[in-house]
KEKE-3310 file (N, C-alpha, C; in steps of 0.2 Angstrom, whole numbers, plus 5000, padded with zeros to 4 digits):
npx = (4956:4941:4926:4932:4932:4937:4950:4950:4963:4966:4975:4984:4981:4990:5004:5004:5015:5028:5033:5045:5045:5047:5041:5026:5031:5044:5043:5039:5049:5059:5053:5054:5068:5071:5071:5083:5093:5088:5094:5107:5104:5104:5117:5119:5107:5109:5120:5114:5104:5111:5121:5112:5098:5096:5105:5097:5085:5090:5095:5083:5079:5089:5089:5079:5085:5096:5113:5128:5143:5143:5130:5113:5099:5082:5073:5063:5056:5064:5077:5074:5066:5075:5085:5078:5078:5090:5102:5108:5100:5091:5098:5106:5097:5091:5103:5106:5096:5098:5111:5109:5099:5106:5118:5113:5105:5115:5123:5114:5112:5125:5130:5122:5125:5139:5138:5131:5141:5152:5147:5146:5155:5170:5188:5198:5188:5187:5197:5193:5182:5187:5194:5184:5177:5187:5188:5178:5183:5192:5198:5186:5189:5202:5201:5194:5204:5214:5207:5204:5217:5220:5209:5213:5212:5224:5236:5232:5230:5220:5216:5228:5229:5219:5223:5234:5228:5223:5212:5204:5204:5191:5186:5185:5181:5180:5172:5157:5145:5149:5155:5147:5143:5154:5159:5149:5152:5163:5159:5151:5160:5167:5157:5151:5155:5150:5136:5137:5142:5130:5121:5127:5125:5112:5109:5116:5108:5097:5088:5097:5090:5080:5088:5093:5081:5077:5087:5086:5074:5078:5081:5089:5104:5100:5087:5086:5092:5082:5070:5073:5084:5083:5069:5070:5080:5075:5073:5087:5089:5080:5086:5099:5094:5088:5099:5109:5103:5100:5113:5117:5109:5113:5126:5142:5156:5164:5160:5164:5178:5182:5177:5172:5160:5160:5163:5159:5143:5139:5140:5136:5127:5113:5120:5133:5130:5125:5136:5145:5137:5139:5153:5154:5149:5136:5129:5116:5108:5114:5111:5097:5097:5102:5092:5081:5087:5086:5073:5070:5077:5070:5057:5058:5063:5056:5042:5046:5052:5041:5033:5041:5042:5029:5026:5034:5027:5015:5020)
npy = (4815:4816:4816:4822:4822:4809:4809:4802:4795:4794:4783:4787:4779:4765:4767:4761:4747:4743:4726:4719:4729:4741:4757:4764:4773:4771:4758:4761:4768:4758:4750:4758:4759:4745:4744:4747:4737:4732:4740:4735:4726:4734:4736:4723:4722:4733:4728:4716:4721:4728:4718:4708:4710:4721:4717:4707:4712:4720:4710:4704:4715:4718:4705:4707:4715:4719:4720:4729:4734:4747:4752:4749:4739:4738:4723:4715:4700:4692:4687:4676:4668:4664:4658:4647:4640:4635:4622:4614:4615:4606:4595:4601:4604:4592:4586:4594:4592:4579:4579:4587:4580:4567:4572:4578:4568:4558:4566:4567:4554:4549:4559:4558:4544:4546:4556:4549:4540:4548:4554:4544:4534:4533:4531:4545:4554:4568:4571:4564:4571:4583:4579:4574:4586:4594:4594:4603:4616:4618:4625:4625:4625:4620:4608:4602:4603:4594:4581:4580:4577:4565:4557:4554:4545:4537:4540:4543:4542:4533:4524:4518:4512:4503:4496:4489:4479:4471:4476:4485:4502:4514:4528:4541:4554:4555:4546:4547:4542:4541:4554:4564:4559:4555:4568:4572:4563:4568:4581:4576:4571:4582:4590:4583:4585:4596:4593:4583:4589:4597:4587:4581:4592:4591:4579:4579:4588:4580:4575:4566:4557:4550:4540:4533:4529:4520:4511:4505:4498:4489:4491:4490:4495:4498:4499:4510:4520:4520:4523:4534:4543:4545:4550:4561:4569:4575:4589:4593:4584:4590:4603:4599:4593:4604:4613:4606:4603:4615:4619:4609:4611:4623:4621:4624:4628:4617:4608:4615:4616:4602:4596:4604:4604:4593:4576:4582:4588:4580:4582:4595:4608:4618:4630:4629:4631:4643:4651:4648:4655:4667:4668:4669:4682:4685:4693:4698:4687:4677:4683:4681:4668:4665:4671:4662:4650:4654:4654:4641:4634:4640:4636:4622:4621:4629:4623:4610:4613:4618:4606:4597:4604:4604:4591:4589:4596:4588:4577)
npz = (5106:5114:5104:5093:5076:5066:5053:5037:5027:5010:5000:4984:4969:4963:4952:4935:4931:4920:4914:4924:4934:4929:4926:4916:4907:4906:4901:4887:4882:4882:4872:4861:4861:4857:4844:4840:4837:4824:4816:4812:4802:4791:4783:4778:4770:4761:4754:4749:4740:4731:4725:4722:4721:4712:4701:4696:4692:4682:4674:4669:4661:4652:4645:4636:4626:4613:4617:4620:4628:4628:4623:4620:4611:4611:4608:4612:4614:4606:4609:4618:4610:4600:4609:4613:4601:4601:4596:4605:4617:4622:4625:4635:4644:4649:4653:4664:4673:4676:4681:4692:4700:4702:4709:4720:4726:4729:4738:4749:4753:4756:4764:4775:4780:4783:4793:4803:4806:4810:4821:4830:4842:4839:4835:4833:4828:4827:4818:4806:4803:4799:4788:4780:4777:4771:4756:4752:4755:4746:4729:4716:4703:4704:4709:4698:4688:4694:4694:4681:4676:4684:4679:4666:4651:4647:4654:4666:4684:4689:4679:4678:4691:4689:4678:4684:4690:4681:4673:4661:4660:4659:4647:4656:4655:4641:4635:4629:4636:4649:4653:4659:4671:4678:4680:4689:4699:4705:4709:4719:4728:4731:4738:4747:4760:4766:4766:4776:4787:4789:4792:4804:4813:4814:4820:4832:4839:4842:4856:4869:4877:4870:4862:4873:4880:4869:4869:4881:4880:4871:4858:4843:4833:4820:4822:4830:4822:4811:4817:4825:4822:4808:4806:4814:4810:4799:4796:4793:4782:4772:4771:4765:4753:4746:4745:4739:4727:4721:4719:4711:4699:4694:4692:4684:4684:4687:4678:4666:4668:4668:4656:4647:4642:4633:4628:4612:4613:4625:4638:4641:4650:4654:4659:4654:4640:4639:4642:4632:4621:4627:4625:4611:4609:4609:4619:4624:4621:4628:4641:4641:4642:4655:4662:4659:4665:4679:4681:4678:4688:4699:4696:4699:4712:4721:4722:4726:4738:4746:4746:4753:4766:4769:4770:4781:4791:4792:4798)
capx = (4952:4934:4922:4935:4931:4943:4951:4953:4967:4965:4981:4983:4981:4997:5006:5005:5022:5029:5036:5051:5045:5048:5035:5024:5035:5050:5042:5038:5056:5062:5050:5057:5075:5072:5072:5090:5097:5087:5098:5112:5102:5105:5122:5117:5101:5112:5124:5109:5101:5116:5123:5107:5091:5097:5107:5092:5080:5094:5096:5077:5078:5094:5087:5075:5088:5103:5117:5135:5146:5142:5124:5108:5093:5076:5070:5057:5057:5068:5083:5071:5064:5082:5088:5075:5080:5097:5102:5110:5097:5087:5103:5108:5092:5091:5109:5106:5092:5101:5116:5106:5096:5111:5122:5109:5103:5121:5125:5110:5114:5132:5131:5119:5129:5145:5136:5130:5147:5156:5143:5147:5161:5175:5194:5200:5182:5189:5202:5189:5177:5191:5196:5178:5175:5192:5187:5173:5187:5197:5195:5182:5193:5208:5197:5192:5210:5217:5203:5205:5223:5218:5205:5216:5212:5230:5241:5229:5231:5214:5217:5235:5228:5215:5227:5238:5225:5220:5206:5205:5201:5187:5188:5180:5179:5180:5166:5150:5140:5152:5158:5143:5142:5161:5159:5145:5155:5169:5156:5149:5166:5169:5152:5148:5158:5145:5130:5139:5141:5123:5118:5130:5122:5104:5109:5118:5103:5092:5089:5100:5086:5077:5092:5093:5075:5076:5092:5083:5069:5081:5081:5096:5107:5097:5080:5087:5093:5076:5065:5074:5089:5080:5064:5071:5084:5071:5075:5093:5088:5077:5092:5104:5091:5087:5105:5112:5099:5101:5120:5118:5106:5117:5133:5145:5164:5167:5160:5168:5185:5184:5175:5170:5153:5161:5165:5153:5138:5136:5140:5133:5122:5112:5125:5138:5127:5125:5143:5147:5134:5143:5160:5152:5148:5129:5127:5109:5106:5117:5107:5090:5098:5102:5084:5078:5091:5084:5066:5070:5078:5064:5051:5059:5065:5051:5037:5049:5054:5035:5031:5045:5040:5022:5026:5036:5022:5010:5023)
capy = (4819:4813:4821:4825:4818:4805:4810:4796:4797:4789:4783:4787:4773:4763:4769:4754:4747:4738:4720:4719:4733:4748:4762:4764:4778:4767:4753:4765:4770:4752:4748:4762:4757:4739:4745:4748:4731:4731:4745:4731:4723:4738:4735:4717:4723:4736:4724:4711:4724:4730:4713:4703:4712:4726:4714:4702:4715:4722:4704:4703:4720:4717:4699:4709:4719:4717:4725:4729:4737:4754:4753:4743:4740:4734:4719:4712:4693:4689:4683:4670:4664:4662:4654:4640:4637:4633:4615:4610:4617:4601:4591:4604:4604:4585:4585:4598:4589:4573:4581:4591:4575:4563:4574:4579:4562:4555:4569:4566:4547:4548:4564:4555:4539:4549:4559:4544:4536:4553:4556:4538:4533:4530:4534:4550:4557:4575:4571:4561:4576:4587:4576:4574:4593:4598:4596:4609:4622:4618:4628:4620:4625:4616:4600:4600:4601:4589:4576:4579:4573:4559:4553:4554:4538:4534:4541:4545:4537:4529:4519:4515:4507:4498:4492:4485:4473:4468:4479:4491:4508:4517:4534:4543:4560:4555:4542:4551:4539:4541:4560:4569:4555:4557:4575:4572:4560:4573:4585:4573:4571:4589:4593:4579:4587:4601:4589:4579:4594:4599:4581:4581:4597:4589:4573:4580:4591:4576:4574:4559:4553:4546:4534:4529:4525:4515:4506:4501:4494:4483:4493:4489:4501:4499:4502:4517:4524:4521:4526:4540:4547:4547:4556:4568:4573:4577:4596:4593:4582:4595:4608:4596:4592:4610:4617:4602:4602:4622:4619:4605:4614:4629:4620:4627:4628:4610:4605:4618:4614:4595:4593:4610:4602:4588:4576:4585:4591:4576:4584:4601:4609:4624:4635:4630:4633:4650:4653:4648:4660:4673:4668:4671:4689:4685:4696:4698:4680:4674:4686:4678:4660:4666:4672:4655:4646:4656:4652:4634:4633:4642:4631:4616:4621:4631:4617:4605:4616:4618:4599:4594:4607:4602:4584:4589:4598:4583:4572)
capz = (5111:5113:5100:5088:5070:5063:5046:5034:5022:5005:4996:4978:4965:4961:4945:4932:4930:4915:4916:4927:4939:4927:4925:4909:4903:4904:4895:4881:4880:4881:4866:4856:4860:4855:4837:4838:4834:4818:4811:4810:4796:4785:4779:4774:4766:4756:4750:4746:4735:4726:4723:4720:4718:4706:4695:4694:4688:4677:4669:4665:4656:4646:4641:4631:4622:4610:4620:4620:4634:4627:4621:4619:4607:4613:4604:4614:4616:4601:4612:4621:4604:4598:4614:4613:4595:4601:4595:4612:4623:4624:4629:4640:4649:4651:4658:4670:4678:4678:4686:4699:4704:4704:4714:4727:4730:4732:4744:4754:4756:4758:4770:4781:4782:4786:4799:4808:4807:4813:4828:4835:4847:4835:4837:4828:4825:4825:4812:4802:4801:4796:4781:4776:4775:4767:4749:4752:4755:4740:4724:4711:4697:4705:4709:4691:4684:4696:4692:4673:4676:4687:4674:4659:4649:4646:4659:4672:4690:4690:4675:4679:4696:4686:4673:4688:4693:4675:4671:4656:4663:4654:4646:4661:4652:4634:4634:4630:4641:4656:4655:4664:4677:4680:4683:4695:4705:4707:4713:4725:4732:4734:4741:4753:4767:4768:4768:4782:4793:4791:4796:4810:4817:4815:4823:4838:4842:4844:4864:4870:4880:4865:4861:4879:4880:4864:4871:4887:4877:4867:4851:4840:4830:4814:4824:4833:4816:4807:4821:4829:4819:4802:4806:4818:4806:4793:4794:4790:4775:4768:4769:4761:4746:4743:4743:4734:4720:4718:4717:4704:4693:4693:4691:4678:4684:4688:4671:4661:4670:4666:4649:4643:4638:4628:4621:4608:4618:4629:4645:4641:4654:4652:4661:4649:4634:4640:4642:4625:4619:4629:4621:4604:4608:4609:4626:4625:4621:4635:4647:4641:4644:4662:4665:4658:4670:4685:4681:4678:4695:4704:4695:4702:4719:4726:4724:4731:4746:4749:4747:4758:4772:4770:4773:4788:4796:4793:4802)
cpx = (4945:4930:4925:4934:4938:4944:4954:4957:4967:4972:4981:4984:4988:4998:5007:5012:5023:5033:5043:5052:5046:5041:5033:5029:5042:5050:5042:5045:5060:5059:5053:5064:5076:5072:5080:5094:5095:5091:5105:5111:5104:5110:5121:5112:5104:5115:5119:5106:5105:5119:5118:5101:5092:5100:5101:5087:5084:5094:5089:5076:5083:5092:5082:5078:5095:5109:5124:5137:5143:5134:5119:5102:5088:5073:5065:5059:5061:5073:5079:5069:5070:5085:5084:5076:5087:5097:5104:5106:5094:5092:5105:5103:5091:5097:5109:5102:5095:5107:5113:5103:5102:5116:5118:5107:5109:5123:5121:5111:5120:5133:5128:5122:5136:5144:5135:5136:5151:5153:5144:5154:5166:5182:5195:5194:5183:5193:5198:5184:5181:5192:5189:5176:5180:5190:5182:5177:5192:5194:5191:5187:5200:5206:5197:5199:5213:5214:5203:5211:5223:5214:5207:5216:5218:5235:5238:5230:5225:5215:5223:5233:5224:5219:5232:5236:5221:5214:5207:5201:5196:5189:5183:5178:5179:5175:5160:5145:5142:5154:5154:5143:5149:5162:5155:5148:5161:5165:5153:5154:5168:5164:5149:5150:5152:5138:5132:5139:5134:5119:5121:5126:5115:5105:5111:5113:5097:5093:5092:5095:5081:5081:5092:5087:5075:5081:5089:5078:5071:5082:5089:5099:5102:5089:5081:5088:5086:5071:5066:5078:5085:5074:5065:5077:5082:5073:5082:5093:5085:5082:5097:5101:5091:5094:5109:5109:5100:5108:5121:5115:5109:5124:5136:5153:5167:5167:5164:5176:5187:5183:5173:5164:5154:5161:5158:5149:5136:5136:5138:5127:5119:5117:5131:5136:5127:5131:5146:5144:5138:5150:5159:5151:5140:5127:5120:5105:5108:5113:5100:5091:5098:5096:5081:5081:5087:5077:5066:5071:5073:5058:5052:5060:5060:5045:5040:5050:5047:5032:5035:5043:5033:5022:5029:5031:5017:5013:5021)
cpy = (4817:4818:4823:4820:4815:4807:4804:4798:4792:4789:4783:4780:4771:4765:4761:4753:4742:4732:4721:4725:4740:4751:4761:4767:4774:4761:4756:4766:4763:4749:4752:4760:4750:4739:4746:4743:4730:4736:4741:4727:4727:4737:4728:4718:4728:4731:4719:4714:4725:4724:4708:4705:4717:4721:4709:4705:4718:4716:4703:4709:4719:4710:4702:4715:4715:4722:4724:4733:4745:4756:4747:4745:4735:4730:4714:4704:4689:4684:4676:4665:4660:4657:4647:4636:4634:4625:4611:4611:4611:4596:4594:4604:4598:4584:4589:4596:4583:4574:4583:4585:4570:4566:4575:4573:4558:4559:4568:4559:4547:4553:4561:4549:4542:4552:4555:4541:4542:4556:4550:4538:4530:4534:4539:4553:4564:4575:4569:4567:4581:4585:4576:4581:4597:4599:4602:4615:4623:4621:4623:4620:4620:4609:4598:4599:4595:4582:4575:4575:4566:4553:4552:4546:4534:4534:4543:4539:4532:4523:4515:4509:4501:4493:4486:4478:4469:4470:4485:4496:4511:4525:4539:4550:4560:4551:4546:4549:4540:4549:4564:4565:4556:4563:4575:4568:4564:4578:4582:4573:4578:4592:4590:4581:4592:4598:4585:4584:4596:4593:4580:4586:4595:4583:4574:4585:4587:4574:4567:4554:4548:4540:4530:4525:4519:4509:4502:4497:4489:4485:4492:4495:4503:4502:4508:4521:4525:4524:4532:4545:4549:4552:4562:4572:4575:4585:4597:4590:4587:4601:4605:4595:4599:4613:4613:4602:4610:4622:4615:4607:4620:4628:4621:4625:4621:4606:4608:4616:4607:4593:4599:4608:4596:4581:4577:4590:4587:4578:4592:4602:4616:4631:4636:4632:4641:4653:4653:4653:4667:4674:4670:4678:4690:4687:4695:4691:4676:4676:4682:4671:4660:4667:4665:4650:4648:4654:4645:4632:4634:4637:4624:4616:4623:4626:4612:4607:4616:4611:4597:4597:4605:4595:4584:4591:4592:4577:4573)
cpz = (5109:5109:5094:5081:5067:5055:5043:5028:5016:5001:4988:4974:4963:4953:4941:4930:4924:4918:4918:4932:4936:4926:4917:4905:4901:4900:4888:4878:4878:4873:4860:4855:4857:4848:4835:4835:4827:4813:4809:4804:4790:4780:4774:4769:4760:4751:4746:4740:4730:4722:4720:4717:4711:4700:4692:4690:4682:4671:4665:4660:4651:4642:4635:4626:4618:4612:4620:4627:4634:4626:4621:4614:4610:4608:4606:4616:4611:4604:4615:4615:4601:4603:4613:4606:4595:4601:4602:4618:4626:4628:4635:4646:4653:4655:4664:4675:4680:4683:4692:4703:4706:4710:4720:4730:4733:4738:4750:4758:4759:4764:4776:4784:4786:4792:4804:4810:4812:4820:4833:4838:4843:4836:4831:4825:4822:4819:4806:4798:4797:4788:4777:4773:4771:4760:4748:4752:4749:4733:4719:4706:4698:4706:4702:4687:4687:4694:4685:4673:4678:4683:4667:4657:4648:4651:4667:4678:4691:4686:4675:4685:4693:4682:4677:4690:4687:4672:4667:4659:4657:4652:4650:4657:4645:4631:4634:4635:4648:4658:4660:4670:4681:4684:4689:4701:4709:4711:4719:4730:4735:4738:4747:4760:4770:4770:4775:4788:4794:4794:4803:4815:4818:4820:4831:4842:4844:4852:4864:4873:4876:4863:4868:4881:4876:4866:4876:4884:4873:4860:4849:4836:4823:4816:4826:4827:4812:4810:4824:4824:4812:4802:4809:4815:4799:4791:4791:4782:4770:4766:4764:4754:4743:4741:4738:4727:4717:4715:4711:4698:4691:4691:4684:4679:4684:4681:4666:4662:4668:4659:4644:4639:4633:4632:4617:4612:4623:4636:4647:4646:4652:4654:4656:4642:4634:4639:4635:4620:4620:4625:4614:4603:4609:4617:4628:4625:4627:4641:4647:4643:4652:4666:4665:4663:4677:4686:4681:4686:4700:4703:4698:4709:4723:4727:4728:4737:4749:4750:4753:4765:4774:4773:4780:4793:4797:4798:4810)
residu = (MET:ALA:GLY:THR:PRO:THR:THR:THR:THR:THR:SER:PRO:PRO:PRO:VAL:PRO:THR:ALA:PRO:GLY:GLY:ARG:SER:GLY:SER:ALA:GLY:LYS:GLY:ARG:THR:ALA:GLY:SER:ARG:TYR:PRO:TYR:TRP:PHE:TYR:LEU:PRO:ALA:ALA:VAL:LEU:TYR:THR:VAL:LEU:PHE:VAL:LEU:PRO:THR:PHE:ALA:SER:PHE:PHE:PHE:ALA:LEU:THR:ARG:TRP:ARG:LEU:ILE:ASP:PHE:GLN:PHE:ILE:GLY:PHE:ASP:ASN:PHE:VAL:LEU:PHE:PHE:ARG:GLU:PRO:ALA:LEU:VAL:THR:GLY:LEU:VAL:ASN:THR:ILE:ILE:PHE:GLY:VAL:VAL:THR:SER:ALA:ALA:LYS:VAL:VAL:LEU:GLY:LEU:LEU:LEU:ALA:VAL:LEU:LEU:THR:SER:HIS:ILE:ILE:GLY:ARG:GLY:LEU:LEU:ARG:SER:LEU:VAL:PHE:PHE:PRO:VAL:LEU:VAL:SER:THR:ILE:GLY:VAL:GLY:ILE:THR:PHE:THR:VAL:LEU:MET:ASP:PRO:PHE:ASP:GLY:LEU:PHE:ASN:GLN:VAL:LEU:GLY:ALA:VAL:GLY:VAL:ASP:GLY:PRO:GLY:TRP:LEU:THR:ASP:PRO:SER:LEU:ALA:LEU:LEU:SER:VAL:ALA:ALA:VAL:ASP:VAL:TRP:LYS:GLY:VAL:GLY:LEU:ALA:THR:VAL:ILE:TYR:ILE:ALA:GLY:ILE:VAL:SER:ILE:PRO:SER:GLU:TYR:PHE:GLU:ALA:ALA:GLU:VAL:ASP:GLY:ALA:GLY:SER:TRP:ARG:ARG:PHE:ARG:SER:ILE:THR:LEU:PRO:LEU:ALA:ARG:PRO:ALA:THR:VAL:THR:VAL:ILE:ILE:LEU:SER:LEU:ILE:GLY:GLY:LEU:ARG:SER:PHE:ASP:LEU:ILE:TRP:ALA:MET:THR:ARG:GLY:GLY:PRO:GLY:PHE:THR:SER:ASP:VAL:ILE:ALA:SER:VAL:ILE:TYR:LYS:GLN:TYR:GLN:ALA:GLY:PHE:PHE:GLY:LEU:SER:THR:ALA:GLY:ASN:VAL:VAL:LEU:PHE:LEU:VAL:VAL:THR:ALA:ILE:VAL:LEU:PRO:LEU:PHE:TRP:TRP:LEU:ASN:ARG:LYS:GLU:VAL:GLU:LEU)
# end
């Protein structure tokens, strides 16, 4: 009707919505609910605390005591002083470092070469991967006993094969200059499968476009390996180095099964020195030795891990 004022209707402001078209209150509920998956970490955290954190702190405490199963007496740092006076400690420390460096270096080189072979187009690739990884699944003690028989200087299969071709076989485990390296070779045979699997995972994650472009440019196999595979598999290399070095520095079961630290003390490592102290009933002394071994491994591995990752970032 003419002359009638027009009424203007103002619409209310839009309600803020969360991403995905949900309202703000729904977004808050979603944020609160997102904490739910973290509860699944709780069982692992409890097991880690009970099986690792608490025993570690308990070891530091009992290393300062003279203890038995029923009681203990606090004696301060006497166990550490006595442990560092152990005659076989220097030999054990040197052998530990040699064993760790030799086994980790061999696993890196052989694991990388085997991974390159097993990611190429060869017949029976799946079977070969299984054969390479199989020793990892075998009991370490079983491997040690088996190779002790094979390396027997008189009736062992290795020396019999060498004798058949006119070569006098050495005393693999009885020669002081060969015992530790013989055990290291067995450790490499058993553990190289895990290094190979890690390298295979690293190599297959490299985009195939890099290899195709290099092939178009006329790069040969060695050039592709040196310029593409080796640098881009660096994270796998860091993982293999750290895991192999930790395992080598802490190695005990294979050495004990094959040589028991002999002949004499020539293949003793820190772990076998600790075990001999435990066998003799010096529980506090052996606990102090475990703390020393933990600190030695930490002092070697942590700076190396930091350095390797820093070099990776610089690349």
